[in-house]
N, C-alpha and C positions, 0 to 999 in steps of 0.2 A: 143393521149395526148401534147405528146412532139410534133404532128406537128402543133396540135393549138395554140403552146406555140410560133413557128415557123412561123408559118402563123402572129402571133398579133407581133410578135416584128417584124419582115422586116413591117407589115402595119406602128408601131410606129414609122422604122425608115422614111419610106417613107413620114409620118406627117409634124416628122420634118427639113427636109434637107431643107435649104432656098431653094427659088428660086431668093430670090431678095435681096440686101445684104444697101438697102437705109433704115430697120426700124431701133432701136435702143433697146437696153436693159442690163440687171443688168446682175453682175455674179450670186453664189448661192451662197450665203456666212448666214450665220445664222443670223437671225435679231434680235432675241430676246438677242446677240450682239451687238450689236449696230449694226447694218449694214446706217441703215439711219439716217438721221438731219433736224431740221426744225428749223428755224431761221426768224428774221424779213424778208423780202425782201423788193424791192424794193417798194415803197412807188404805190395803187392802180393796184399792177397789184400778178399772185400769179402761180414761179418759181419752176419746178424741170430739178433735172442733173441729167441722164443717167451715167452708165458708155458709153450708145452708140449716150446720145446726150442729147439735152437740148431741154425744152419749155419752155415760155413764155407765158403767153397771159395778155392781161386786164382785171381786175375785173369784170365791166361796159361791158365789151364782152362773158362776157358765160351768152348761152341758157339754159342749162341743165349741169347739172353733174352727172353721171349714174353710178351704180357697178351692175352687173348680173352674172350670173351661165348658160355658157349652155353647151352641148352635142352637137360636136362632128363624126359625122357616127357611133354610139354606143361607140366608140373609144375614143377620147379622155375629157376635159372638162379644157371645157374658161374660168375661170370667167375676167374678162375687167372692167375696168373703161372707161367711153367714156364723155370726158368734149365737149362739144357742145356750137360755137361760133355765131358771128351774121355776121361772114366774112366769108368766101369760104374754110375752112380744119376743124375735126373731128378730135382730140386730141384720140388716143386710147393707155393704158396701157394693158398688158395680159398680164399672166398668163398659163401657157397651163402643164396637167401634162394626162396621162392612169387614162381612168375612175375606181376608187375604186385602186385607187395608195395607201392610205393609209389604205386597210379596210383590211384586210387579209397580211399573211405572200406571202400566194398565190403570191397574187398582191403586195408586194413590191418584190416576182421574179421576176414576170413577168418587172415589172421598171425597174428596176435593172437592168438584162439583153439588158429592148432595152436602157438604157444612156449606158450604154458600146458596143454597137453595136451602136449610135449614137459617140463614140467618136471613135471610131476605123474609122467611115466612114468621121468625123470629121478633125482627123488625117494626112485621106489619101491624101483632099482631100483644106487642109489649112484653112480652114473654125475652124472658136472657135461655133458652133451646141449652146451648156448653150444659147449663148448671142445675136442667130441667128432671128430673125424676122418670124414663115413659113408660106411663102408665096403658093398656088395652081392656077397658072397661068390659066383661068378668073378668074375660081372660085371666091377666098378670095385676090382677088389687088379689094381692093379700088377708088379711085380718091376721088382726096383733101382729104385727109388722112396721116395720119401722127403716125406712129404709135412705139411705142415701146414695150417688150418683159420684164418682171419681173421677174426671176429667185426663188421668194420666196413670194406668197402668203402672207406673213404676211407685207412686204413688200409692198404690193400691197395696203391693208390696210390702210396702215399710209396713203400714198399718197389718196388715198379716204376723210383720216380724214381733211388731207392735208385744200385739194382742196375748201374741204367744207364750213370747217372754215374758209376759207381765202376770201371765196365767200357770205356765208351770214354774217361777218363781215364786209368783205368791208374793211381789211385792209393786203400790199401784205405779202405775204412768200413766203421765201425761201426752197423750198425741193429742199432734197439729198440723191438721192442712194451711198452710194462707194464704191471705184472702190477698190478691196482687189486682 
């Protein structure tokens, strides 16, 4: 059983290690403590400001907005919000966690150990692994895609609510995930 945990932790570590630092992310603070804010934004635009970068789109250029969850290789659950535009780029905002990360104490223990290993790897490499988009070239490289990793699924849900509301109502909004 210990060997299985070791393999799972190693797999999670490899899945989270960034191969590209061009994507943006958030920190891991608790959304229930006010990690996000939303205000009136520039007229006709939806704007997102995250710890790793910013995104702005004209509301009349949005073609679709979606939110969905999928499993990667049976190990990781990804929840993502995708904003498709009439232009050349697609925006992906995503949250990633081990499958069953909150299902049981065993799952929580595995998740905590994986996080611990990631932190140690990040300290050795100088990369903030909690805020780095995870890519595996060429499998997960998306041409003309701007990616942002969000560390709390509640922040991602609020982001989805903000962009869909702005799009449907046609009102400019500025959504922010705070840097703590």
